N, C-alpha and C positions, 0 to 999 in steps of 0.2 A: 847643215853639218852638225853631227851629234858629238858632244864632248865625251871623252873617256870618263868612266866613273871616278877615277882619282882626281882628274881636272875639275870635274863637276863639283865634287865635295870641297875641293880647295876654293873654288869660286864662291860657293855658298858660305863657307867659313869667312871668307873675306868680306862678303856683303853683310854678314851678321856682325862682324867686327866693326865695320863702318857705321852700321845703324845702331849699334849698342850705345846706350846713354849711361855714362857713369853717374854714380851717386852725387858727386860734387858738381855735375853739369846739368842736373835736372832743374827745370824751371821752378821758380819759387814765386809766391805771391808778393804783392807790393809791401805788405806789412812784415813779412818774413825777411825780405831784403832790407827793409828799414831797420828792423831789429838787429840784423847782422852788422849793419853799418854803425848803429848806436853802440854796440859792444866794442867797436874799435875806435870810438871817438872819446878822447880824454875828457872833453868838456861835458859830454853826456854822462860819463861815469861820475865826475865830480858833482854835477847837478843831481844825479840820482842818489848819491850818498847823502848830500845835504838834505834832500827832501825826505829820505828814509829816516834820518835822525830826527828831523822836525816832526814828521808824522808820529813816530814812536813817542817822542816827548809829549806831543799834544794828546795822544790817545791814552798812553799808559802813565805818563808822568803825574797827572793829578791824583792818582791813587797812591803814589809813592812819596809825595812831598812831606818833608819833616814837620811842617807847621801848617796850621790853618791860615790861608792867605788873607783872610779878613780880620784876624785876631790882632788887636793893637797891644800886643804883649810888651813892647818896648816902652810905651807910655805908662802902662799899668805898673811895670816894674821900675819906672823912673830912670831908665837908662837913655831914653830919647827925649830930648827937649829941643825941638826944632826951632822954637822961638829964641832960644839962647845959642843956637848954632851947634847943638850937640846931637849928632846923628852918627852913631857908631858904625864903622865899616865891617869888613869880613871878619869872621871868627870861626872857631871850631863848630859852634852850634848854629851859626847863621852864616852860610858860605858867602853870601853877597851882602851881608849886613842887613840893617833895617832901612825902611823908607821913612819919610817925614812923619808918618803917623804911627811909627813903631811896629809896622808889620814886616814879616820876613820877606825880603826882596827876592830870594831864590824861589820860594814857593809861589810868589806872585808872577814871576817870569815864566815858570813852568805852566801854571794854570792859564796865564795870559796867552800862551802859545795855542792852546785849544780854542780859546775864544777868537783869536786872530784867524786861525785856520778855518773855523766854522763860518765866520762872517765872510771870509774871502771866497770860500767854495760856494756858499749859498748865493752870494752876489753874482759870481760868474755863471752859475746855473740859471739865474733869472735872466741875465743878458743873453746867454746862449739859447735858452728856450724861445724867448720872444724874437731874437735875431734870426734864428733858424726858421721860425714860422713866417716872418716877413720876407726874408731872403728866399725861402723856398717857394712861396707863392709868386713873388716877383720873378724869380728865375724861371719857373715853369711857365708863367704867363708870357715872358719875353721870348723864351726859347721855342715854345710850341704853339702858343696862342696866336690868333690873327690880330685884327685891329683892336678888338676888345682886350685881348691879352696885353698888347702894347700899352693900352690906356691904363690898365690896372698896374702894370709895371711902372709907368711914369708917375702915377699918383703916389705909390708906395715909396719910390725912390726920392721924390721931392720931400716927403716927410723925413726920410733918412737924411737927406742933404741939410734940412733945417737943424736936425740934431747935431750933425757934424760941424755946422757953422759955429757952434758955441764951444769954447774951450772945455775940456772934459771936467776939470775940477770945478769950474764955474757952474756947469750944468749940474754936477753932483751937489754942490752947495745950494743951488736954487731949489732942487727937489727936496733936499733935507730940510731946508728952511720952511718950505711949504707944509711938509708933513710933521714937523716938530722933531726934537731930539729923541734918540733911541736907537738901539741896535737894528731893529727892523727897518727903521728909516734909512740907516746907513746902507744896509744890504740892498734896499730898493734903489737908492740913489746911485750907488756904484753899478748895480745891474743895468739901470737905464743908460748909463754912460757907455756901456759896452755893446748895447743893442745895435747901433748903426755899423759897428765894426763887423760883427758876425753877419748882419744882413747883407752888406755890400760884398763881403768875401764869398758867401754862399751863392749869391745871385750871379756873380761873375764866373764862379766855378761851374754852375749849372748851365749857363749860356754856352760856355766852352764845351761842356759835355754834350749839349744838344746837337752839335754838329758832327758827332762821332758816327762811325759806320754802323755801330750796333743800334743806334737810335733810328737811322734810316732803314735798316733791315727790319726792325720791329714795326715801324710805321707801314712799310710795304706789305707786311704780313697781316695788317689790319688790327694791330693792338691799339687799344684806346690810348689817347694822349695822356689822360690822367694816370693810367696804370704805368705808362712808360716813365712819366715824371717821378712817380712815387717809388716804383719797384726797381728802376734802372738808373735814372739820372741822379736822383737824390743820394742813394748809397755811394755812388762813385764820385760824388762831389764833397763828401764829408771830411776827407783826409785833411785838407788845409784848415778846415774849421776846428777840428780836434787839436791841431797844432796851435792854432791861435788861442784856443781856450787855455792851453798851458801857459802861453805868454801873458794872457789876460789875467790869470791868477796872480802873477807877480805884480801887475799894475793894480789889481783890486786890493791886494794887501797894503800897498803904499797909499792908495786913495782912502781906504778904510781908516788907516792910521792918521791920515791928514784930516779927515772929517772929525775923528775923535779928538785930535789935537785942537781943532777949532771949536770944540765944545758941542758938536752936533751928534756925538755918539751917545753911549749910555750915560745918563745923568748921574747914575750911582757910581761914585768913584771907588766904592769898596769892591766892586767887581773888577778883577784885573783884566786889563786889555792894553796891549803895548802902546798904542797911540795915546790913550788916556794917561798911562803911566809916564809917557814922555812929556805930556802937557803938565802933569802934576809936579814934575821934577824941575820945571823952569825957575821957580823962585829960590831953589836951593843949589843952583849951579856953583855958587861960590863956596858952599859948604861941602856938598857931596856931588860933584859932577858925574860920578858913576851912576847915579840914579837916572840920568838921561842917557848915558852911554850904553847901559845894558839893553834897554828896549830898542834903542836906535840900531845897535849892532844886530839884534835879533831880526828886526825888520829888513835890514840890508842883506844879511846872509840868506834869509828865506826868499826874498825877491830874487837874489842872485841865483839860487838853486833852480827856481822855476824858469828863469830866463835862460840859463845855460842848457837845461833840458829841452826847453821849447825851441831854441835856436838849432840845437842838434837834431831834433825831430824834423824841423823844417828842411834842413840840409839833406837829411836821409830820405825824405819823401819827395823832394823836388829834384827832378833829373838835372836841371840847369845848375843846381848848387851842389851836386854830389862831387865828392873829391875822388 
């Protein structure tokens, strides 16, 4: 039966209408969908604002500070006498007052933000690099390898289990004590603590991806297992690792401050760093408690910013946690 030209045109228009995809209905990638969800998440917005302010202060602030952070001007001018309990507070020229050695506290807080951010990022990158290497090899070996692959995975994971058996701060203190005090030591110690976290997470993600249909299809087409692991499984397994890196930055900043507080950080107290400033302020809590409050609040707010953004990213990328 042949349709009339008018009916035929009407049917074609109807089919075109049904098959048309509107702009707001087009498929989007995982990261585009996650970004869309982050924009609607108040916690993500608050975390992003905190981190933006922190990064701007850390990057630009040291060039705009009103005083040299190592200049003991207060003692030189005779206005600071910490031994006699005289440490002036905020004023028009010194917004946060002096510290116990007559240095401008505001300038030290701003410059200390850069030091804290640098140490936290480098420590996280150390843990991320080593953890991804161990977790990637273990995940590929467990997911695609045979008997030898399982053996490699078992050996690597037992090493990771031994690292996880120690409390993170105790492990960091042990590494720092072995290497001696210094910022490089702190970065290595905190980085080592986060290695098993990244390794375990990436291994589990890769094993889950190894059972997906695209891996079976690639194997059936004769693609080498090493290429499947590197070119397909690994890129699709990195999303949770990236989210964990954001959360680990918050932990790294706290652990860096803790090691500096315990005297395992930079031995030069003239170099401003929030954890070291917090330790130096302890003898003067009865005179100027603000000297401890300022760096403590800076550490708390910065860690909170990374935590809020990291948790929001985890919810946006994990289908089980999407709202």
